[in-house]
N, C-alpha and C positions, 0 to 999 in steps of 0.2 A: 504494500500500500504506500502511496506517495505521501510525502510530508504534508502536502496541502490537505489531503483527506484526513490525516491524523490530527492536524492542528486547527481545523476549522469546522464549525457547524455549517453545512452547505446551505446557502441562502440564494434563492433565485427561482429558476424553473424553465418551462417550455418557452422557446422563442422561435418565431417563424419570420425572420427578417426578409425572406425572399418575397414577401408581400409588398414591400415598400422600397423606396429609392434610398440612395446613399445618404441623403440629408437626414432622413428619418433614422437611419442606422446610427448616425453620429449623435443625434439628439437622444436616442434611446440609451446609448452607452453612457452618455453624460448623466442621464437620469439614474441608470443602474448604480453608478459610482456614488451618486448623491444618496441613494437609498441603502447603501452598504451591501449591495448584491455582489456575490463573489463567484457565481456559477450559473450558466444557462445550459439547457439541453437543446440540441439542434443537429441535423435538420430532419425532424421526425417523419414528415410526410412530403419529402422532396425527391422521390425516386426519379420521376420523369425529368426533372430539371437536371439531375445528375447523369441520367442515362436516357436521353431523348429517343434513342432507337438502340436496338440490340448491339452491344459491344461498342457503342459510341458514347464517350464520357465527356462531360463538361464540368470540370471541378473549379474552374477559375473563379467563379462567383463565390464559391464557398471558401476558397483560399483567401479572398479579399476580406470576407467577414471574419474569419478566424484571425487574420492579421490584425484587424481592428480590435477585436476582443483582447488579444494578447498584448497589444500596445497599451491597453487600459488595465492590464494585469488581471483580467478576468479569465477564469477557467471554464471548461465546458465538458459535459458528457456528450460525446459524439454518437449520434444515433444512426443505426442502419435503417434507412427509411422504407423498410420492407413490410411495414404494416398496411400499406396501400400500394398495390402494384400498378404500373403504368397501363393506360388503355391499350397501348400497342401490344403489351404482353398478353392481355386477356383476349384481344382480337385475333392475333396471330396464333396463339396457343390456347384455345378455349378449355383445354384440359386443366388449366390452372384454376378455373372457376369451380366453386363447390356446387354440389347437389344438396338441396335442403331436405328436411325431414318429411316434406310432402312429396318428395321425388322430383322436384322442379330444378332444372339447371338454372343457376343464377346468371344474370347478365352482369356486365361490368358496372361498377358503381360502389359507393360507400367505402368503408375501410374494413380491414380484416376480412376481406371478401375473397379468400383464396382457400384452396384445399391444401392442408398442411402435408399431405402425402404426395402432392404433385411433384414429379421429378423435375419438370421444367421450371416450376416455381423455385424449387430448392437450388437448381443449377444457377438461375439468374440471381437469386438472393446471395448465394455463396460467392458468385463472381463479383458482385458489387461490394460485399463485405471485404473481399480480398483487395479490391482496388482502394477502398477506404483505408485499410490497414497499411497497405504499401505506401500510400501517400502521406498519411497523417500520424503514424505510430510514434514518430520522433518529435512531434510538436510539443512545445513546453506547456501549452495550456490544456492539453488533453488530460482529463482526470479519470476517465473510464468510458466504457462502451454500453450504450443502451440499445438492445436488439429489438427491432420491430416495435409493436405497441399492442398492449392489452389483448393477448391471445385469447381465443375462446370459441372460434367458429368450428362447429361440427360439420363434417361432410359425409355423404352417403353414396358417393359415386362408385362406379365399377372398380376403379383402382383401389379405393378404400375397402371395398368388399373383398377383393383379392388379398389385400394385406391383412385384413381382419381374420380371414381364414388361416393364414400363416401364423398370426399372433396366437390364435386359439390352439393351433397344433403345437406350438412351442410351449404354451402354458399347461396344456392338459396331457400332451404326449400321445394320446390315442382318442379315437372317437368313443370307445367304450367308457373311458374315464369321464369324458365330457358329458355323455348321456347320463351317467351316474350322478355327477356333481350337479347337473342342471335338473335332474329328475324329469327327463323328457318323456317318460312314460305317461305323465299327466297330460291330458288333452291330445294324446297321440302326436307328440312333438318329437318322437324318436328319430334320430338322424342316422342315415346309413352311409353318408359320405360328407366330408368337409365341404364339398362343392354345393351341398344343399343349404348351407348356412347363408342367411341374408341379414343385413343390418336391421335393427328395429326402427321402422319408419311408420308413417301413416298409411303406407301402401299395404302393410300386413297387420297394422294395429299393434305390433309387438312393442311399439314405443310406450305403450301403457298396459299391455297384457302379458308381457313376458319378462318379469323382473330379473331373472338370471341373465338373459340376453342383454337387457338394458344395462345392467351393472357391468358386464364384460365390455360392452361398447364404450361406456364411459371411461373405463380403465384403458382401453385400446386408444381412444382419441387423446387421452392424457399422454400416454407413451408416445404417440405420433407427434404431438405438439412439442414434447420435450426433445424429440429427435430433430424436429424442424428448427427449434432454437439452437440446438447443438451444431446444426449444419453451418450456421454462421459463427457461433460463439467460439468454436475450436480454432477457426482461422484468426479471429481477433486475439484470442488468448495466446496463441503461438507467437503473434507479433509483439504483444505487450504482456508478458506473464505477470508483471507486477501490478497491473491495473484491474479493477473489478469489471466483470462482464455480467450483465443481468438484463431483465426486462421489467416493465411495470405491470403489476397485477391489477386487473380491472376491479371495480367495486363489487361486481357479482362474482365473488370468490368461489361459488359452488361449482361452476361449470367444469373446471379442471381440478384434479387433485394437486393442490399446491405443495403438499409435502413431497410428492413425486417430482414436480417441476423444479423445486429448489435443490434437488440432488444434482442438477446440472448448472446451477448458477452460483456465483460467488457471494452474492448478498441479496437480501430481500428488497425489492422496490415495490411500493404500494401506492395506489391512488385513493386518497381519503376524501370522500365527499359526503359528509353527514347531511341528512335532510334537516330542514329548520326545526322540525319537531322531534328529532331523535334525542333521546336522553343522553347525557354525557357518558353514562355507563356503557351504552351500546358502542359508541365510538372507542371508548377505552378498551372494550373487549376485543374489537377488531385490531387495535394496536397490539394487544397482548398475543392475539393469534398470529400476527405477523412476526413478532419476536420469537414465537415458538417454532416457526418454520425452520430456523437455523439453530435450534436448541439453545435459545437465550442470547444469541449474538445480536448486536445492534443492527438496525436496518435503515432504509431510506424511505421517507414519505416523498414520493416522486411528484405527486400532484395533489393539490387542494385548491379551492377557489379563494382568491383574495377578496371576492365579493359574491355576487349572486351566481348560481349556475344558470343554465338555459334549458336543461332537459328534464328538470323535475316538474311536477304538475304546477306547483306554485313556487316561483323563483324569487324568494325574498332576499333583499340586500342584507349583508352582514351588519349587525348592530355594532355601535361603538365598542371596541375592546374585544369583539368576538373573534376576529382573525387572530389576535394575539393569544387568547386563551386556547383556541384550537391548536395553534402552533406549539405552544408550551405543553399541551397535553400529549402531543406526539413525542416531544423530547422527554417528557416525564416517564413515558412507557418504553423508551428504548430507541427512538429514532435519533439519527445523527444528522438530520437535514430538515429544513423548512423550505420546501420547493412548491411552486405554484404552477397551475395552468390558468392563465398564461401571462407572459410578460407584457405584451401589448395587445389590446383588444382587436380581434380580427376585423379586417376591412369588409368582409362579406362572408357568406356561407352559413353553414348550419349552426356554428357556434359564435356568431357575431354578437349575440346578446350575453354571452358568457363573460363574467367579470374578469378583470385583468389588473395588474399592478399599474399600468399606464392605460387610461381609458381612451375612448375615441377622441376625446378633447385634446389629448397629448399633453395635458397640463400636469405640473408637479405640485400644484396647490390644492389638489382634491383631498377630501377626507381620507380616502383609502391610501393614496400615495403617502400622506403624512403618517398614517398608522404603520404602513410598511417600513417607512424610513426609521420610525421610532423603534420598531421591532428589530430592524437590522442593527441599530446601535446597541441594543441589549444583547443580541447574539454575539456581537463582536467582543463584548465584555467577557462572555463565557469562553470564547476561543475554543481551544481543544480540550478543555478540562473535563468535558463529559463524553467526548467522542470515544466510542468503544466501551464505555462504561457498562457494567452488568447490572442486572436486576436480580437480587437474591430472594427467592420465594420459598415459603414454607408450605404453601398450598398449591395444588395442581388440579387441572381439569383435563381429562383425556378427551380429545376430539379427533375424529377420523372421517375422512372424506367418503370412503366406501360405506361406512356406517350411515353417513348423511344421505348418500344416494339411495341405499337400500331401504332406509326408513321411509323415504318419500316416494320411491318407486312403487311401493307395495299398495295393493288394493286392500285397505284395512289397516288397523281397526278403525281409523277415523280419517276423514278427508282433511281435517285441520292439522295434520302432522306438519310441524315446522321445526326442524332440528335446531336452527340457529336461534329461534325465539326461545326454545326450551333451554338451550345452553345459557342464554342471557338471563333467564330467571335465576339460575343458580349463581352465575357470575355476579349479577347485580347485588345479591345479598353479601357476597364477599367484598365487592367494591365499596358498598355503602358503609362498611366497617373498616375500610382502608387496609384490608388484607390483600397484599399483592399476590398475583396468580400467574403461574406458568401454564400455558396450554401445551399439553404433552401428546406425543404420538402413542399409538398402541405398542410401539417397540421401545419406548423411552425407559431409561433407567429410573426407578422410583426412589432410589436411595437418597436420603437427605430430606425428603418431604415428610411433613407431619400428618397432612390430610390430603387425600386424593378423592375428588368427586368424579363419578362416572355417569353423568346423566344420559339416559336412554342409550346405553351401550348395547344396542340390539345385536350387532354383529360382533361376536367375541372370539377372536383367535385363541387357540389353546395356549400359546406362549404368553399372551396377555393375561389370561386367567391365572396362569401359574405365577406371573409377577405380582398380580394383585393379591393373590393368596399369600405369597411369601412376604409382601409388604405388610399385610395385616398381622400375620403371624409374628413378625419381628417387632411389632409395637405400633404400627401405623394405624390411622383411622380412615376407614373407607366409607364413602357415602354413595350408595347406589339407588337407582330409581326404577319406577315402572318401565317396561319395555327393555329390560336388560337381559343379556345372555340368551337370546332367543335363537340365533342363527349362526352358522359358520361363515367363512369368507366367501362362499358362493351363494349366500342367502338361502341355504338349505337348513331347515329347522332342526334343532337338536332334539333327538328323541330321548324319551325319559321325561324329566320334568324341568320346567324353567325355574330358576334362571341358569339351567345347564351347569357349566363348569364352575359357577359361583354359588351353587346350592349349599355346599358345605360351609364356605366362609360366611355366607349370609344367614345360614341356619333356617332356611324356609324353602317352600316350593309354591309355585303359582298355579292355581287351578284354571282361572279364566279371567278375561279382561272385558270390562264393560265400558263402552264409549258413550260419553254424555253429549247431549245436544248442546249447542253453543250457549244457550241461556239456562242450562240445567246445572244445579249445584248439589254437592254432597258436603260432608264435613268431616273433620278429624277431631274426635273427642280425646283429649289427652288423659291418660290414666291418672288417678289421684296421686299415686306415689311419685310419678314422674313430674307432675306439676311442682311438687316440692323439691325434688332432686334436681330437675333440669332447668328450672326457671321459666318453664312454659306456663303462663298465667291465664290462659283462656283456651276456648275451643276455636278451631279455625275452619274456614270454608275451603272446599276443594272442588275441582272441576276436571274436564277434559277426559281423563281415563281413571277408572277404578279397578284395580286388580283384586281378585279374591285370593288371599294368600293363606298358607298354613304353616305357622312357625313349627320348627322341629327343636332346635336348640336356642332359637332367638327369643328374647323377652319382648313382650308386647308393651309399647309405649303409647299407642293411640289406636282408636277403633273408629269405624265408620259411624256417622251420625244418622244416616237415612237409608232408605230402600230396603229390599228384602235381606240385604247383607248388613243391616244395621247391627252394631255391636261386634262385628268381625274385625280382626286386626288390619291396620293399614300403615302402621309406623312401628318399626321394630329395631332392636339392636342385638347383636350377637357378639359375645366375648369370644375371641378366637386367638389362641396363643397369647401373645403379650399385647395384642391390639383388640380393636372392636370394629364391627361393620354395621352401619345403619342402613335400613331399607325404607324407602318412601314409596308406597304402592299407589298413590294418587297424586295429582298435581295440586300442591298446596298454595294458598295465598301467600303474598310476599312477607307478611308479618310472621308466618310460621318459619320461613327460611331465615329471616333475620334473627329469630329466637334461636334457631339451630346453630347459626354461625356464632352467635354470642356464647352459646354453650361450648362450641368447639374452641373458641378463643381461650376460654377458661381451662377446659380439660386438657387441651393440647398445647397450651402455653404459646399461642400464636402471638408474635410480636407486632405491635403497632407503634410507629415512630412517635406520634404525639396524640394527645386527646384533642378532640374537636367538638364543636357544636355547629349544627347545620350541615348542609351539603358541601363539605370542604374536602377536596381530593388531595391525598398526600401519598407520594411515592418516593422511593429511594433508588438512586443509581450509585454503584460503587466502582471506583477506578483507582487502582494502586492503593494508597493509604487514605484516600479521601472518600467520604460519603457526600453526595449531593442530594438534598431534599427538595422536592418540587411540591409547592402548595398552590392549589388553584381553587378559588371560591366559586363553586358551581351553583350557589344558592341565590336566587333573586332577592331574598330577604337579607342577605349577608350572613356572616358566620364568625366563629371564633376559633383560634388555635392556641393551645397552651404549650409553649416551648420549654417550660420548666425553668430551672434556675441557671442552666448553662447558657453561655453566650454563643450565638450563631451570627454569621455575617450573611446579609442578603446581597448576593452577587450583582443584582440589578441596580441597587442603590448604594452599595458599600456601607450600609448602616448596620450597626450591631444591634441584635434583637434578642430579647428573652422575655419570659413570662407570658401573660395572656395578650394576644394580638387580635384586634378587631379587623375584620376583612369585609370589603364591599364586593358585590357581585362582579365576578371576573377579575378580581385582584389576583396577582401572581407573585409568589415569592420563590426565589431560588437560593436555598440556604446551604451553608457549608460549614463543616467543622472537621478538623483533622482527627483521624483515628490515631490512637497511640501506635508508635512504630515498634515493631517486634524485633 
């Protein structure tokens, strides 16, 4: 990694100067310097301008722009502009265009409108990447490579079908094994040749009626996309082994298995676009998911809007201080950058209403430019003190893309299944109590954690079950929920009793699952003994799903309030080895989860940096011997934080603070104290 990346929080974003003349470029660079911007990303969508016809390249315009940026001591992520292929490529070689899920061959247009398995697309993309590497790898302003843009297009063409069959043959080895794993005997789906396999589309309705096929195709398209990325990345990496090569993950993170994608990237790059009514906890959760993709390493926020978006239903302008609080929330959760889309508002096109650092007016006395400039000055004060800093967590949540897909592919038990919303319910309870969380893979090492949550871990690999069992046996606390341990990696149900391989550690089995209507409620009645022991002081409502469970070694902590299963258990704990495992058989209201987290904080001795009142978000990042505390007031009514008797320095104001501090909505503190040197 370069000294520039080590010593600076990256500040800037996407820039498309080929829309304007040289005079505007000059003005923009002056504005960038005034705002404290140190990096831009370009030329993300300029393939045709770089290669107007096959093997004919025109780099001189880009040379000039890079010369101007470097003269101003600005750095850049150089993008391979392969997220939108030229019209000449689509016209001369229509095989690069994708076939959609309805079986329609797409016409040229829009972006990310190519088949990731097209050999011609990969050939031309690799050729352009090679030319860029050859020409620019020695440039002093180059900070890294940004490959393509927001991958995520699925294709169902004949070429993808052929490659899918080979992928399946490689995964399963034989047709007999595939038939067994997919249970093709059901509905007479038995296959007698790999050539009989077709992708799940609207032409066969298997896009919603064959969950095993759907799951395999999602995995296949992820692998294909990762290979498409590698097609360019390996060329760039060979030319500049010390610089990061990555792409930017779109806001819809479900489409591709990001854990798999990040195995071929140097760093996570993510586009953060919270809706105006998204709670801060949801954005915080996405940040923590991004940090988890590289096992706790810092990441880059590649895009966020400095003002309004243009593609949401209602595109509200950012309120005063909102850009700053969103930026610092990213840094607080592990980002080493504050990058925006876009630097100058587009002259025309689909995103001309999208906010920018420099608006259509071109002025630097606008509210947004002033706020960006103030933010830039604050980030310069922090310098490289937090870059690469780690987040040390005692609590983890296991999240898995195959599990996500399988849960939502299935017909049943409810049409309202939404994995990310369910994860957020549990995350929010931890976030609200300022318990920092690592998002873990099913393959992650669980050593060092005190509490592991496994919400709706429907698809449970045997080695994951073994790790969870060993974690609990060795003294950890496990929290599992409804819809856990139902199926294996091919979405084949576990025979015997649910929760399958977690039955012993949870000390119960599940008989059946009742799906509630959206307006239907049940309730959790806490047992009298546990009210006193656990600090649960009321009964709680529940909804969504209600499992009928049978404790074996587990103790009953709560029972259902209503329906024919009134009085049956729905909340249990099982002492297992040196640890314990909780099971929640129905979806509880937020107050229940808050009470559970407070119990875990006490029993598991989960550490919280400071006591707060109100919605005050506190996180810690550690770098060498230093701890940096980020404090963000997310409460419209304001809040308080008690820093105790020790003295801390606010890096943004250089003031020394201690004791109780009053905070206004969107106030930010970045506090630091030195750890004792060992």
